[in-house]
C-alpha positions, 0 to 999 in steps of 0.5 A, a space after each residue: 922509571 918505576 914511579 913513572 908506572 906506580 903513578 898513574 896506577 895509584 891514579 886509576 885505582 883513586 878514580 876507581 875507588 872514587 866512582 864506587 863510592 858515588 855510585 854506592 851513594 846515589 843508590 842509596 839515595 834512589 832506594 830512600 826516595 823509592 821507599 818515600 814514594 811506596 809510602 805515598 802510593 800505598 797511603 790509605 787516602 781513599 779508604 779514609 776519605 769514605 768516612 765523609 760518606 756517613 755524613 750528608 752527601 750534599 753541598 760542601 761535604 760533597 764539593 770537598 769529596 770530589 776535590 779530594 778523590 780527584 786530588 788523590 787520583 792525579 797523585 796515583 794516576 800522574 804523579 806516582 808514575 812520573 816519579 817512577 820513570 824519573 827513578 828509572 832515568 836516575 838508575 840508568 844514569 847512575 850506571 852510566 856513571 852520569 852522577 851530575 844528570 842523576 843528582 838533577 833527577 834525583 831532585 826533581 823526585 824529590 820535589 815531586 814527593 813534596 808535592 804528593 805529600 802537601 796534597 796528602 797532608 791537606 786531605 787529611 787535614 781538611 777531612 779531619 776537620 769537616 768530620 770533627 766539625 760535624 761531631 763538635 757542632 752536633 754536641 755544642 748545639 744539642 747543648 745550646 738547644 737545652 740552654 735555650 729551652 731553660 732559659 725561655 722556660 724561665 722567663 715565661 714560667 716567672 716574668 714577675 722576677 724579670 720585672 721590665 726586663 721581659 720584653 728586651 730578654 724576650 727579644 733577645 731569644 727571638 734570634 735563636 729559633 732561626 739560628 737553630 733553623 738555619 743550622 739544621 739546614 746546613 747540616 741537612 746540606 752537607 755544609 758542615 764548615 758554615 754550621 761551625 760558624 753558626 754554632 759559634 755565633 749562637 754560643 756567643 749570644 748565649 754566653 751574653 744572654 743566658 748569665 743575664 737571665 739568672 742575674 736580672 731577678 737578683 738585682 731586681 729583688 736588690 733594687 726593688 726590695 733590698 735596698 729600699 728596704 735597708 733605706 727605710 730600716 736607716 731612716 727609722 734608725 736615724 729618727 729614733 736615735 735622733 730622739 734619743 738625743 744623739 747628733 747625726 747631722 755630720 753624717 749627712 744621711 738624709 740627702 745620701 739616702 735620697 740621692 740613692 732612692 733617686 738612682 736606684 730608678 736610673 738602675 732599673 732603666 738600665 736593668 729594663 734594657 739589659 745593660 747589667 754590668 754597670 748596674 751590678 758594679 754600682 750596686 757594690 758602692 751602694 751596698 757599702 755606702 749603707 754599710 758605712 752608715 750602719 757603721 757610722 750609727 754603731 760608732 755613735 752609740 758606743 761612743 755614748 756608752 763610752 762617753 757616759 762611761 768615762 766622762 765622770 772619771 776623767 772629770 775627778 782625774 782632772 781635778 785630781 791631777 791639777 792638784 798633785 801638779 799644783 802640789 809639786 810645782 810648790 814642792 819643787 819651788 821649796 826644794 830649789 831653796 836648797 837645790 839648784 835644778 838645770 833650767 830644763 828640770 825647772 821649767 817641768 812644773 811649769 810646762 805640767 800647768 800649762 798642759 793641764 790648763 789646755 786640757 781643761 779649757 778642751 774638757 769644758 768645750 765638750 761638756 758645753 757642746 754635749 750639753 747642748 747636742 751640738 757634736 756627734 758623741 763620735 767627735 766628743 768621744 775622740 776628744 775625751 780620749 784625748 783628754 785622757 791621754 793628756 791626763 794620764 801623761 802628765 801624771 806619770 811625769 809629775 810623779 816621775 819629776 816627784 821622785 827625782 826631786 825627792 831623790 835629790 836629798 837621798 843623792 846628797 846623803 850619798 854623795 856625803 857617804 862617798 866622800 867619807 869613803 874616799 877620805 878613808 881610803 886616802 887617809 889609809 893610802 897615806 898611813 901605809 907611807 907612814 909605816 913603811 920602811 922605804 927611804 922616801 916617797 917619789 915626787 909622782 906619789 906626792 903629787 898624785 896625793 896632793 891631786 887627791 885631796 885637791 878633789 876631795 876639797 872640791 868635792 866638799 865645797 860643792 856639797 856646801 853651796 847653796 842652793 846644792 847643784 847635785 848634778 854638778 856634785 856627782 861629776 865632782 865625786 866621780 872625779 875624786 873616786 877616779 883621782 884617790 882609787 888611782 893614787 891608792 893603787 900606786 901606792 899599794 904598786 910602789 910599797 910592793 915593789 920595794 918591798 920585793 926589791 929588799 927581799 932580792 938584794 937580800 938574797 942576792 948577797 950571797 953571790 956577790 963575792 962570786 959574781 962581780 957582775 951581779 955585785 954591779 948590778 945590785 949596787 945600781 939597784 940599791 942606787 935606785 933604791 935610795 933615790 926613790 925609783 923602786 920600779 927601776 931598782 926592782 927591774 936591776 935587782 931581779 934581773 942580776 938575781 935572774 942571771 946567776 939563779 934562773 928561777 929565784 924571782 919565783 921562789 922569792 914571791 912565794 915566800 914574800 907571800 907566804 910571809 904576807 899571809 
């Protein structure tokens, strides 16, 4: 029964709270809309429009001013009162809890406020544009008029500097005075936005013409004076150099300079019609061409100096290197009677002579061309450098080859000394075996000794061959050194093991009676020792003693070392 009353009460309370919250939300929205309306209502638009009265209130300016005033009057006198009425209706709907109807009216108010805001922004934008245009037009046009006066003064006062371009420049300058007058008329009549278009058009024309007025005098100076003067200097220089014995036909300068002179007239014609950009580009190319001719003439002078300073030295060196290479070739033939050279080395002297023969032909050809004046010094000098480089290379390689064949005898003596040292090393190792108190020599050592003897025999036979192949003998002696040193090392190791085994067995004899297991292992060690297995004997004896007396091996080795020293 209690639940029957509580649930409706809860529902009523929830509905009441919801209605309260919705009413509060709408009241806040109405307050926000009221604030927006007041902001628009109190915008100082009429005060801003009074700034226009500083301008000429005629024409376009007057039309815009009237339109702005009418539009804002409609906002203040029509739209704002309408919004006031809608706000009143909204408050009434909220008080009557007709929230859905209130929401619709609020959206209508938002739309009306947006219309007011758009009209305000449009008026202010056009207003600022108009006022800004007037100020910007005035500043820029004054600058353009000053530039025009300077340009016109320059053309009138220095007509000789503009040459045949004067008529075209004067015709282009005629554009500005009417344009200035048109601007003044538009400004006087309050048409500031149209005047802005006029200013932009005049500025564009000025940006095209005034730089030409500054550039044309220097272009004409280059076309009429600098380039022709340079061409004359080049022609004079060419003639003087030809009289001095230079061959310059390969530069093809005469026809190139004539072509440039003919082109200068075409370029002057372009300047006359104010087509300056291609003229500027072409002049850069012409200057580069003329500079290259100067460089080419300078190179000819330098290369002639190089020829005069170097020719005699190269001629002498050619004779000397040919004689030296021939001498080394003969020496190589003599050396080959005693020493064998491989195919590549044997061919070296012949290759030197072939290279020198080719260098001689090239040197004779450049000599003949220089005598008859049929070639440029640049080409002759390049060929002379190539010949000089060949001689330098052949000389260096010949010296290296000479050293190589001289070293053959030295290498032979060195190999014989190495062979003697190896023989002594092997003999010393064999004497150690004979002096050693051991049961016998293991088969492995015997085999290694025989191999060492065989390698020494191979080296000896190689040294007795005629002609002697030193490359092969070098390989033989390297193999012999490896084998002999290995067997000597093995013998020392074997003898050391044998001696150490004897010392360990003697040391271990004191424990045999008390340690049967040790006695058995020592017997095995003695068996291995008598079978020439000295490494095995050392292992067995050392293990047996270490098991009974740890550290005994170290003490035995120290005692043995002291005894040896």
